C-alpha positions as CSV (number, residue, x, y, z in Angstrom):
1,M,-116.3,94.9,-177.6
2,S,-119.2,95.3,-176.0
3,L,-120.1,97.8,-173.1
4,G,-120.7,95.1,-170.5
5,V,-118.1,91.9,-171.3
6,L,-114.8,92.6,-168.9
7,A,-113.6,90.0,-166.9
8,F,-111.4,87.2,-166.0
9,S,-111.9,83.7,-163.8
10,V,-109.8,80.9,-162.2
11,T,-106.2,80.5,-161.0
12,F,-102.7,81.6,-161.2
13,A,-99.2,81.5,-158.8
14,R,-96.6,83.9,-158.4
15,A,-93.2,83.3,-157.2
16,D,-93.4,86.9,-155.4
17,A,-96.7,86.2,-153.7
18,A,-95.6,84.7,-150.5
19,T,-93.4,87.4,-149.5
20,V,-96.1,89.6,-150.0
21,K,-97.5,90.6,-146.2
22,P,-101.2,90.5,-146.3
23,E,-103.3,93.2,-145.9
24,P,-106.6,93.4,-143.3
25,P,-109.3,91.5,-144.9
26,D,-111.1,95.1,-145.1
27,Q,-109.1,96.9,-146.8
28,T,-108.3,94.3,-149.3
29,E,-112.1,93.9,-150.2
30,A,-112.5,97.9,-150.2
31,E,-109.5,98.4,-152.7
32,L,-110.8,95.4,-155.1
33,R,-113.8,96.6,-154.9
34,T,-112.5,100.1,-156.0
35,N,-110.3,98.5,-158.2
36,T,-113.3,96.8,-160.0
37,Q,-115.5,99.6,-160.9
38,A,-112.4,101.4,-162.4
39,L,-112.2,99.0,-164.7
40,L,-116.1,99.1,-165.2
41,D,-115.6,102.9,-165.6
42,A,-112.9,102.4,-167.9
43,I,-114.7,100.2,-170.5
44,A,-117.1,103.1,-172.2
45,P,-114.4,105.6,-173.1
46,G,-111.9,102.9,-174.2
47,D,-108.9,103.9,-171.5
48,A,-107.1,100.6,-171.8
49,S,-104.4,102.4,-169.3
50,V,-106.1,101.5,-166.6
51,W,-106.8,98.0,-167.5
52,D,-103.2,97.9,-168.3
53,R,-101.9,98.5,-164.9
54,L,-104.4,96.7,-162.6
55,L,-104.4,93.4,-165.4
56,D,-101.5,90.9,-164.4
57,A,-99.1,90.3,-167.6
58,R,-100.4,86.7,-168.0
59,A,-104.2,87.8,-167.4
60,F,-106.9,86.2,-169.7
61,Q,-110.5,87.1,-170.4
62,V,-113.2,85.0,-171.2
63,D,-116.9,86.7,-172.1
64,E,-120.4,86.0,-172.1
65,N,-119.7,85.3,-175.9
66,D,-117.4,82.2,-174.8
67,V,-114.4,84.4,-176.2
68,L,-110.9,84.1,-174.7
69,R,-108.6,86.9,-174.9
70,Y,-105.3,87.4,-173.3
71,K,-103.9,90.5,-171.8
72,P,-102.5,92.0,-175.4
73,E,-105.6,91.1,-177.0
74,L,-107.8,92.6,-174.7
75,L,-105.9,95.9,-174.5
76,K,-106.2,96.1,-178.3
77,E,-110.0,95.5,-177.7
78,L,-110.5,98.6,-175.9
79,R,-112.3,101.5,-177.3
80,P,-114.7,104.4,-176.6
81,L,-117.9,104.0,-177.4
82,G,-119.2,104.9,-180.8
83,P,-120.9,108.4,-181.8
84,G,-124.6,108.2,-180.5
85,L,-123.7,105.7,-177.2
86,V,-123.4,106.7,-173.7
87,G,-123.2,104.5,-171.1
88,H,-121.9,103.0,-167.7
89,L,-121.5,99.7,-165.5
90,D,-122.0,100.1,-161.7
91,I,-121.4,97.4,-159.9
92,D,-124.8,96.3,-157.8
93,D,-124.1,93.3,-155.6
94,F,-120.3,92.4,-154.5
95,H,-119.1,89.2,-152.6
96,F,-115.0,89.0,-151.7
97,V,-113.2,85.8,-150.1
98,R,-109.5,85.8,-149.8
99,H,-107.0,82.8,-149.6
100,G,-103.6,83.7,-148.3
101,E,-102.9,86.1,-151.6
102,V,-105.5,85.0,-153.8
103,A,-108.7,86.6,-153.6
104,V,-111.9,86.0,-155.3
105,V,-114.5,88.3,-155.6
106,T,-118.2,88.2,-157.7
107,H,-119.8,91.4,-158.6
108,E,-123.5,92.2,-160.1
109,D,-123.3,94.8,-163.0
110,N,-125.9,96.6,-164.2
111,E,-125.2,98.2,-167.8
112,Y,-126.9,101.5,-168.3
113,L,-126.6,102.2,-172.3
114,D,-127.9,104.9,-174.4
115,Y,-127.8,104.0,-177.6
116,H,-129.0,106.2,-180.1
117,G,-131.8,107.5,-178.0
118,Q,-132.9,104.0,-176.7
119,I,-132.0,103.2,-173.1
120,I,-130.7,99.4,-172.7
121,R,-130.4,98.2,-169.5
122,S,-128.3,94.5,-168.9
123,R,-126.7,92.9,-166.2
124,F,-124.1,91.0,-166.0
125,R,-122.2,88.7,-163.7
126,V,-118.5,88.4,-162.7
127,T,-115.9,86.2,-161.2
128,D,-112.5,87.5,-160.7
129,T,-109.8,86.0,-159.5
130,W,-106.7,88.8,-158.0
131,I,-103.1,88.1,-157.0
132,H,-100.7,89.6,-154.4
133,S,-97.4,90.9,-155.3
134,S,-94.7,93.0,-155.0
135,A,-96.4,95.3,-157.7
136,G,-99.9,95.7,-155.2
137,W,-103.3,93.3,-156.2
138,R,-103.3,92.4,-160.1
139,E,-106.2,90.3,-161.7
140,I,-105.0,87.3,-163.2
141,A,-108.4,86.2,-164.8
142,S,-112.1,86.4,-164.9
143,Q,-115.3,85.2,-166.6
144,V,-118.6,87.0,-167.3
145,L,-122.1,86.0,-167.4
146,A,-125.1,87.6,-169.2
147,V,-127.9,87.7,-166.5
148,L,-130.6,86.2,-168.5
149,Q,-134.1,88.0,-167.7
150,D,-137.4,87.0,-169.2
151,P,-138.4,88.5,-171.8
152,P,-141.3,90.5,-172.2
153,A,-144.9,88.7,-173.0
154,Q,-147.2,89.0,-175.9
155,K,-150.7,89.0,-176.0
156,L,-152.5,86.5,-177.6
157,S,-156.5,86.0,-178.8
158,E,-157.9,82.7,-176.9
159,K,-158.2,81.5,-179.8
160,V,-154.8,81.5,-181.0
161,L,-153.4,80.2,-177.6
162,C,-156.5,77.2,-177.4
163,G,-155.4,76.3,-180.6
164,Y,-152.0,75.0,-179.7
165,S,-153.8,72.3,-176.6
166,G,-153.8,68.8,-177.1
167,T,-151.7,65.6,-176.7
168,Y,-148.0,65.7,-177.5
169,E,-146.1,62.9,-177.2
170,L,-141.9,62.3,-176.6
171,T,-142.2,58.8,-177.2
172,A,-145.2,56.3,-176.8
173,Q,-144.6,56.0,-173.6
174,I,-144.3,59.6,-172.3
175,K,-146.8,61.7,-172.8
176,G,-148.4,65.3,-172.0
177,T,-151.1,67.6,-172.2
178,M,-151.5,71.0,-173.3
179,R,-154.0,73.1,-172.6
180,C,-154.9,77.3,-172.7
181,E,-155.3,79.2,-169.4
182,N,-155.7,83.2,-168.7
183,D,-153.1,84.5,-171.2
184,G,-150.8,81.5,-171.5
185,L,-150.8,77.9,-171.8
186,V,-150.8,74.8,-169.1
187,F,-148.3,72.0,-169.6
188,E,-149.0,68.9,-167.6
189,R,-147.6,65.1,-167.4
190,A,-148.5,62.6,-165.0
191,G,-146.9,62.3,-161.6
192,R,-145.5,66.0,-162.6
193,P,-146.0,69.6,-161.5
194,A,-147.7,71.4,-163.9
195,R,-145.5,74.0,-166.4
196,H,-147.1,77.2,-167.3
197,F,-145.7,79.3,-170.3
198,H,-146.5,82.6,-171.9
199,P,-146.5,83.6,-175.5
200,E,-143.0,85.9,-176.8
201,L,-144.2,85.6,-180.4
202,P,-146.5,83.6,-181.9
203,D,-145.5,79.5,-181.6
204,V,-142.8,80.6,-179.4
205,F,-143.4,80.4,-175.8
206,F,-140.9,80.9,-172.6
207,E,-141.4,79.9,-169.4
208,P,-141.0,82.0,-166.3
209,G,-138.2,81.9,-164.5
210,Q,-136.2,79.7,-166.8
211,P,-134.6,82.1,-169.5
212,R,-132.7,79.8,-171.0
213,T,-135.6,77.5,-172.8
214,R,-138.0,78.3,-175.2
215,R,-140.9,76.4,-176.4
216,I,-141.6,76.6,-180.2
217,F,-144.5,75.1,-181.8
218,V,-143.7,73.3,-185.4
219,R,-146.1,73.3,-188.3
220,N,-146.5,71.3,-191.3
221,S,-147.0,72.8,-195.2
222,H,-150.3,73.3,-194.0
223,G,-150.6,75.3,-191.2
224,Q,-151.3,72.8,-188.6
225,I,-149.4,72.5,-185.5
226,T,-147.0,69.0,-185.9
227,G,-145.5,69.4,-182.4
228,F,-143.1,71.4,-180.8
229,V,-139.4,71.5,-179.8
230,D,-138.0,72.2,-176.5
231,R,-135.3,74.5,-176.9
232,R,-132.4,74.8,-174.5
233,E,-129.8,77.2,-176.1
234,A,-129.4,75.7,-179.5
235,R,-130.5,72.4,-178.5
236,D,-133.9,70.9,-179.2
237,V,-136.0,68.0,-177.8
238,L,-138.8,67.4,-180.5
239,W,-142.5,66.5,-179.0
240,H,-145.6,65.1,-181.6
241,R,-148.8,66.2,-181.8
242,A,-151.0,63.4,-181.1
243,G,-153.7,62.7,-184.2
244,T,-151.5,64.9,-186.3
245,Q,-150.5,64.6,-190.3
246,R,-146.3,65.1,-189.5
């Protein structure tokens, strides 16, 4: 289990929930924030007892890799960080809303990980659902998302950048022009705003503020650019470069 994984989402109902006297909202928010930080603090040392205490018996987790785990599986996954690893997770942003005996919180957490002397900083958005019962507040479900960021841009020469310039076609009716500008590329289609791309690697470009996508240029066996794929996660849409042999 990665340091930043743990979380739970959606809703359940408990038969004894209606018999529990509601707490003042401010007290509830403070308590759930404390509970949430306690869960985060227990990840690095692999303290399963904290998770066992604060999770409902029927709780489940969907992590940022789309893996579903129920409580027994989750507790088995909790292990201390290995030798050479030091890390922690801290709540940075916390929002709370209560609906009777159910409360939903969403929080962004900063992860700090010393990975064999190299510092890795990550950020996660977690949405948790809690229910108030005779045993107190218990988390019943949660989902975690990795907060994506733009990669560092690589410096390419003007000659290399301008080599991507040209007209590209999705269909005979849908076309756009690519040109080099400053340290990146600009793609323009009629009637649409220009889009700016920065090099991540040779032939791989990203659009600032859109970290889920990449524009990857395709070459033929002679090394000539024949088009690019517009990639969103693992799904590609192919554009062909006008005037080139595919």
